[in-house]
C-alpha positions in Angstrom: -0.1 0.2 -0.1 2.8 2.3 0.7 4.6 1.7 -2.5 1.3 3.0 -4.0 1.5 6.3 -2.2 5.1 6.8 -3.7 4.0 8.6 -7.3 1.8 10.9 -5.2 4.8 11.8 -2.6 6.8 12.5 -5.9 4.3 14.9 -7.3 4.2 16.8 -3.8 8.1 17.0 -3.7 8.1 18.5 -7.5 5.5 21.1 -6.2 8.0 21.7 -3.2 10.8 22.2 -5.8 8.9 24.7 -8.0 7.9 26.8 -5.2 11.4 26.9 -3.9 12.8 28.0 -7.2 10.2 31.2 -7.0 11.4 31.9 -3.7 8.0 30.8 -1.7 9.7 28.9 1.1 6.8 28.8 3.3 4.8 27.2 0.8 7.4 24.8 -0.2 7.6 23.3 3.3 4.0 22.6 3.1 4.3 20.8 0.0 7.2 18.5 1.2 5.3 18.0 4.3 2.3 16.6 2.1 4.6 14.5 0.5 6.3 13.0 4.0 2.9 12.3 5.0 2.5 9.9 2.0 6.3 8.6 1.8 9.1 8.6 4.5 11.5 9.6 1.5 15.3 11.3 2.1 14.4 13.8 -0.7 11.4 15.0 0.8 13.2 15.4 4.3 16.2 17.5 2.4 13.3 19.6 0.6 11.9 20.1 3.9 15.3 21.4 5.4 16.3 23.6 2.9 13.0 25.2 3.2 13.5 25.4 6.7 16.9 27.3 6.7 15.6 29.8 4.2 12.7 30.2 6.8 15.5 30.7 9.5 14.2 27.5 11.3 17.6 26.3 12.1 16.9 23.7 14.8 14.0 22.3 12.7 16.3 21.9 9.6 19.0 20.0 11.6 16.2 17.8 12.7 14.9 17.2 9.2 18.4 16.8 7.9 19.1 13.7 10.6 16.1 12.2 9.5 17.4 12.3 6.1 20.5 11.3 6.8 19.4 8.4 8.8 17.5 7.4 5.1 20.6 8.1 2.9 23.9 8.0 5.4 26.0 8.4 2.3 24.5 11.6 0.8 27.3 14.3 0.5 24.5 16.9 0.3 22.7 16.2 3.4 26.2 15.6 5.4 27.5 19.2 4.1 24.2 20.9 5.2 24.1 19.2 8.6 27.9 20.2 9.2 26.9 23.9 8.2 24.2 24.2 10.6 25.8 22.3 13.5 29.1 24.3 13.6 31.3 22.0 11.7 33.5 23.0 8.7 35.0 20.3 6.3 38.1 21.3 4.3 35.5 22.1 1.2 32.7 21.0 0.1 32.0 17.8 -1.3 31.9 17.3 -5.4 28.3 15.8 -4.9 27.1 18.9 -3.0 28.8 21.1 -5.7 27.2 19.2 -8.4 23.6 18.8 -6.8 23.4 22.6 -6.2 24.2 23.6 -9.9 23.3 20.8 -12.5 19.9 21.3 -12.0 19.9 25.2 -11.9 21.9 25.6 -15.1 19.2 26.7 -17.6 17.8 29.2 -15.2 21.4 30.2 -13.6 22.0 33.4 -15.2 18.2 34.6 -14.8 18.5 33.7 -11.1 21.8 35.4 -10.6 20.4 38.9 -12.2 17.7 38.5 -9.9 20.0 38.6 -7.0 22.1 41.2 -8.3 25.3 39.6 -8.7 28.3 41.5 -9.0 31.1 39.1 -8.6 32.6 39.1 -12.3 32.4 43.1 -12.6 34.3 43.1 -9.1 37.2 41.3 -10.4 37.2 43.8 -13.7 37.2 46.6 -11.6 40.4 45.7 -9.9 42.3 45.2 -13.3 40.6 47.9 -15.5 43.3 50.4 -15.0 46.2 47.6 -15.5 44.9 45.8 -18.6 44.0 47.3 -22.1 42.2 44.9 -24.5 45.7 44.7 -26.3 47.2 42.5 -23.5 46.4 39.4 -25.2 47.1 37.2 -22.0 46.5 33.6 -21.2 43.4 33.3 -18.8 41.8 30.5 -16.7 38.7 30.8 -15.5 38.3 28.4 -12.1 34.7 27.5 -11.5 33.8 29.1 -14.7 29.8 28.1 -14.6 27.9 29.4 -17.4 30.5 31.7 -18.4 29.5 34.8 -16.7 32.7 35.2 -14.8 34.7 35.2 -18.4 32.6 37.8 -20.3 34.3 40.8 -18.6 37.7 39.0 -19.5 37.4 37.6 -23.0 38.6 41.2 -24.7 41.7 40.8 -22.8 42.5 37.1 -23.4 44.7 35.4 -26.2 43.4 32.3 -24.7 40.5 31.9 -21.9 40.4 28.6 -20.7 37.5 27.2 -18.1 36.9 24.5 -15.6 33.6 24.1 -13.7 32.7 20.5 -11.8 29.2 20.5 -13.0 28.5 19.1 -16.8 24.9 21.2 -17.1 26.7 24.4 -16.4 29.6 23.5 -18.7 27.1 23.3 -21.9 25.7 26.7 -20.8 29.3 28.0 -21.1 29.9 26.6 -24.2 27.1 28.0 -26.0 28.5 31.6 -25.0 31.6 30.7 -27.8 34.1 32.7 -25.4 36.1 29.8 -24.0 39.0 28.3 -26.2 38.9 25.1 -24.1 36.4 23.8 -21.1 36.9 21.0 -18.6 35.0 19.4 -16.6 36.9 18.7 -13.1 37.4 19.5 -9.5 39.6 22.4 -9.4 42.3 20.9 -7.4 42.8 18.0 -9.8 42.4 20.5 -12.9 45.3 22.8 -11.6 47.4 19.8 -10.9 47.2 18.6 -14.6 48.0 21.8 -15.8 51.5 22.7 -17.0 53.5 25.1 -14.6 53.9 29.0 -15.5 50.8 28.4 -18.1 48.6 31.2 -17.3 49.0 35.1 -17.0 46.0 35.3 -14.7 43.8 32.9 -13.0 39.9 33.9 -12.2 37.6 32.5 -9.4 34.4 34.5 -9.3 32.4 33.4 -6.4 34.5 29.8 -6.4 36.1 30.0 -3.1 32.8 30.0 -1.4 32.9 26.2 -1.8 36.3 25.7 -0.5 37.3 26.4 3.2 40.9 25.4 3.7 42.5 27.5 0.7 46.3 26.6 1.5 46.7 24.0 -1.2 44.5 25.8 -4.0 46.8 28.9 -3.4 49.8 27.0 -3.9 48.3 25.2 -7.0 47.2 28.5 -8.4 50.6 29.9 -8.0 51.9 26.9 -9.6 50.0 27.4 -12.5 50.6 31.4 -13.1 53.3 32.9 -14.8 55.8 35.0 -12.4 53.7 38.2 -12.3 50.9 36.6 -13.2 47.3 37.8 -11.4 45.2 35.7 -9.2 41.6 37.4 -9.1 38.9 36.1 -6.9 35.9 37.0 -4.8 35.2 35.7 -1.5 32.2 36.5 1.0 33.7 38.5 3.9 34.5 36.6 7.3 35.3 37.7 10.5 38.9 38.3 11.6 40.6 35.6 13.2 38.3 32.7 12.4 40.2 31.8 9.1 37.0 30.1 7.6 33.4 29.6 8.4 30.8 27.5 7.1 27.3 29.3 6.9 23.9 27.7 7.1 23.6 27.9 3.3 26.6 25.6 3.0 29.2 28.5 1.5 32.1 29.4 3.3 33.6 33.0 4.4 37.1 33.9 4.6 39.0 36.4 6.9 41.3 38.9 5.3 44.2 38.0 7.6 43.6 34.0 6.9 44.0 35.0 2.9 47.3 36.8 3.5 48.6 34.0 5.3 47.7 31.7 2.6 49.2 34.1 0.0 52.5 34.3 1.9 55.7 33.6 0.2 53.4 32.9 -3.1 51.8 36.0 -3.7 51.7 39.8 -3.2 48.7 41.6 -2.4 48.0 44.0 -5.2 44.6 45.7 -4.5 41.1 44.6 -3.0 37.6 46.2 -3.1 34.7 45.5 -0.5 31.2 45.4 -2.2 27.9 43.9 -1.9 28.2 40.9 -4.0 24.4 39.4 -4.3 21.5 40.2 -2.5 20.9 37.0 -0.1 17.2 36.7 1.4 16.5 40.0 1.2 19.6 41.4 2.4 23.2 42.5 0.6 25.9 39.9 1.2 29.0 41.4 1.7 32.2 40.4 -0.2 35.7 41.2 -1.3 37.3 41.3 -4.6 41.5 40.6 -4.3 44.1 40.9 -7.1 47.2 38.7 -5.8 50.3 38.9 -7.8 52.8 35.9 -8.3 56.0 36.7 -6.7 59.0 36.4 -9.0 60.4 38.0 -12.3 58.5 40.7 -14.2 55.3 40.0 -16.3 55.9 39.4 -20.0 55.7 42.7 -22.1 53.0 43.8 -24.2 54.0 45.8 -27.5 57.2 46.8 -25.8 56.3 47.7 -22.4 56.0 46.3 -19.1 52.2 44.9 -18.0 51.5 46.3 -14.8 49.7 43.5 -13.1 
């Protein structure tokens, strides 16, 4: 008899997902409860937890996630969100969490970010607008390129623009833009280990480091990929000084300025940075910071006989 109720439960789950996509979180929670009244499914408990997180009902969300974990103990998505709500901070978000978060949203992702007033790529571009010209003809790598929004402002400066992302559906959207010379589907650390040393004049990471807590290994790999004098341009969500990195209830990491500078020591000079409101989050502005770190070493390559001020 319970088996016969599952299709109806799935129908309620789908209604909940659609309500979440519209930002109607109380309605979504009601739909997921309807689903759970019919069938005790991990996906319904996860959907309910996500709605409860958006509604700031964190204690209820923890209970829902624990039930989901009992039904799906191997779920990286459930585990990561539960860690975020219970004060834990794993070194980075599991690949399964990142894929789950973005694969289903790829088709509407640009519209979603526009609605949130997302400014990450523009903040990075503002850091180099006075330093680069379209004649620079640089080799640029876009880490976590997503649908390609992050690459758009940098294509005019690029002789070669490569992108890497963990999510196949996002890369389909990026490919349709026609701005990348090469796109790879891979996890960031693994991708950078496979790339030749000293291969890029600039590495971008717009809204990418928010899914990586411990940045020491990543900074070292980026420095390896950059030519001496090359630029590492990235955004973070602003963290509390002295806290290194913190995993928020949304499953994203914030990073403290002093921690970023410690990770950069012996690898990069701190070029410039700028604070700004990177997006709207739950009706409030999310504070972010854009950085330009410069790889230590010899001067950057010249452009038309003149040194490029990276």
